[in-house]
C-alpha positions, 0 to 999 in steps of 0.5 A: 234455428234459435238464432233466426228467432232471436233475430226476428224478435230484434227486428220486431222490437226495432219496428215497435221502437220506431213506431213509438218514436213516431207516436211521441213525435206526433203527440208533441207536435199536437201539443205545440199546435194546441199551445199556439191555438190557445195563445191566439185564442187569448189574443183574439179574446183580448182584441175583441174585448178592446174592440167592444170597449172602443165601439161602445165608447164610439157609440157613446161619443156619437150620441153625445155629438148628435145631441150637441149638434141638435143643440147647435142647430136649435141655437142657430135656428133660434137666433137666425136673422136677416140683416138689412144694411142701408146707406141713409146718405143716398137711400133716402125715404120718400118725401111724404114719410120724412115730412111727418117726422117721428110718425113718418119714421115709424110708418117707414119702419113698418113698411120696410119690415113688412116688405122684408118679411114678405120677401123672405117668405117668398124667396127663402121658404126654408127660413122659419116664419119667426126669423128676425129682421135686423136693420141698420141705417147709417147717415149724417143726420145734420147733413141730410136734414140740411139738404132736405131743407134746402131742397124744400122737402122739410120746413126745418132740418131737425125734422130728419132727427125726429124721423130717425128717432121714430124709425129707431123706436118702432122696432127693437132691432131697427136702428137709424144711426147718426154717424156725424159729418166726415168723409166716408163714415157711413160707407166705412161702417156699412162695409165693416158690418157687411163683412162682419156678418157675411159669414155669420151662421146666424145671418141667413141673408143680407139686404144691401141698400147701396144703389146710389154709390159706385164706391160699394162696387169694390166691396161687392167685387170681393165676394164674387169668387165665393158663389155660395155667398152670392146667394145670401146677398140681395141688392136693394134699389132706391135710385137707379143703380150707378154705372159700376153697380149696374154691371154687377147687379146681374150676379146678385139678387135685386129687389125694390120696395115701392113707395118707400125710397126715393127713385130720383136724387134730390135736386137742391135747385128746386129752391130759389137760386139767386145769381149775382147781378151788377148791383151794389149788393149782390145776393149769394149764389149756391155753393158747390157742394155734394148737394148740387143738382141730383145730390143726395149724399151728405158729408159723411158719404164718399168724397170720391169722384162720384160723391163730390158731385153726386149724379155728376159721377159720370163726369168724374168717372170720365176724368178718371177713366181717361189717360192721365193729363188729357185735354178736351177734344180740340175745337175747329176753329180754335175758340177765343177766350175772354179778355177781361174778367167782366167779359163773357164769350159767346158764339154766333147763336148767343150761347155762352162758351166755356173754353176747353180745359186740360185736366189730369185724371189723378189730380181730379180724383185727389182734389175731390177728396180734399173736399174743398168748398168750390164757392169759397175758393173760386168765388170767395163768397160762400154764403154759409160761412162757418156753417159750410160743410166743406173745407175753407182752411186748406191752402191750394196751390195754383194747379189745385185751383185750376183742377177745382175749377174743372170740377166745378164745370162738371156741374151744369149751371141752372141758367144754361147757355144764357148765364150772365154771371161772370163769376159763375163756377158751373158748366155751360156745356157738356164737358163730355160732348162733341162740337156739333153733336147734341148727345154724348156718351151718357145719353139720356142720363147726362146731367146737362140739358140737350141744348148744352151739347154740341155748342159752337165753340167759335167765339164771335162776340163778348158781352161786358157785364 
């Protein structure tokens, strides 16, 4: 009996001993978990503190950036301007303004400023009312004054300098800059100023006066890929847009200011023209220069195919657009040529016949860039001597002289098919025309009169002078 009781006590002890072990294990596990939770809590507290500091720094930085942005926007708005760029060699002001000299310059500046301001308010309503208007006109003043004087617009060439002075002095941001004589000076300056301000955040819009010169087509083509930039450019029209520019203008905004710029090119043939007659002392004839009929480009303008004979760009472009080394369409029958220098070939209608000439398109372009004086090299009697704006010192070879003669034929002779001057260097028939047809590819824009088209090339007589 005693053994059974002892055994029972041992069993109960073992049970209590196991329960105590389980209790201690549970307590130990709870303590371990508490330590882990405490550690995680401390880490979270530290992370939260760091995040709070970071958020506070970000908020402070955001406020600083917002303030800087506000200041930058204010600076941009305060200095916003519209840039007006004009090639003064081709975009020429109306005659009545130029004639007034300094007074006319101030009046022209006022008209231009008011027109641009109205255009800005109407077309760009997002611009502030106090947006500045900055105008830069680049031109060869001496050359421009000379051509206006020869055309009878000005009594003296220096009046154009008075006009430019009045224009510049009228507004603080208006400048009429004299670039002097030289090839492409105005073009180069305008192109660089255009590129400089194209992406300028202060320059809200560019108004570009260049309708007379195909040379600017290359510059405008470069901006076509950037559509947002196109919205910031407006082409200003003076004379009608030249062929290449007319093809581009549909992609740009265009505008025209009435009664400010000439809508037609200057014609220096309005001045008395003396043709050499068979007399002991012959009067000089006009020289071949950029100021032939319709010419308004001064020597600072491009001397490419369109500027050597402005408004003769159609003929120069014809030479350049045709395959190298081509000839005018062959006649039927083949025309005869004059046998001596004193004979002028004429057809059965009494019209003067210019023989067909072969030309190389690349050579035409190259010779035009040399800027030779046609009268000096082809007639040997340039009336302007040392004052001539074209080259008298170049030594052309035989082929260059032949090409220069072709270039001279691109300009129509004032006396047309009745011309009796054996030394005349100008054209007496449209070089782009076809025998028997009274028109050509240039239609109404052709510089040659209708009766200088479709000339019968069959020579039936020669007139000796």
